[in-house]
N, C-alpha and C positions, 0 to 999 in steps of 0.2 A: 154713350148717350145716357143710358140708365145710371152709370156711376156718376156722371156729372150732376144729373138731376137729384140722385139721392143725397149726395153731399151739399148740393146747393139748399135742399130742405132743412139740413142739420147744420148749416154753416155757423149759426150763434150757439149751438150746443153739440160740438162734434163728439163728446162722450156718449150722449143719447143715441146718435147714430151707430157708434161703436157697440153700444150694448144691444142694439136691434140685431146687428150682424152676429153677434156672439150668441144671442138667443136663438137664433134661426140656423147656427151650426149645430148638427146632431141634436135636433129638438127633442127626440125620445129620452134622451138623458137630462134629467131634472137636476138642478143645483150644479155643482161642481163649476162655477162660473169662472173661476181662475184656472181650472185645468184647460177648459174649452178657450179661454183666452190665450194660454200659453201655446195650446196646440196650433191655433190660428196663426199666431206671431211665428211660429216655427216653419209653418207652411208657406206663408208669405215672405219670410226672411231668407236669408242666405247671401253669401257672396258670390257675385258673378265673376267669372274668369274665362279666359280664352285658352283652349286646349291647343295641342300641337298642330291640328289641321286648321285652326283658325276659327272654330266654331265657338261661338259664345255659350258657356254652360253655366247654369246655376249651381252653386255649391250644395253639398250635401246638408241637410237639416237633421239635427240631432235633438233629441228630447229625453231627459230622464225624469220619470216620475217616481217618487218615493211616497209610499203611504203604509198603512197599517195592513199587514197581510191577512188579518181576520176580516177585513172588508172584501176580501175578494169573493166573487159568487161561487167559485167551485170548492171552496174550503167547508162549505156547510154539509 
């Protein structure tokens, strides 16, 4: 119900709705919008398959983040 109401609010501008979702994901991390978008897409994405027992399973999500190692907090 909340999902439908949310997207009905942003039916004319879905990118604005997406931006609100991305901003609410890990709000203590400022900036890094593209990184947060990639993580969200990796979490909700994935290919569904059926295993040997007949159970539907979502595929593994993989994400490789490459950046400047100087920006890591433990290098200071």
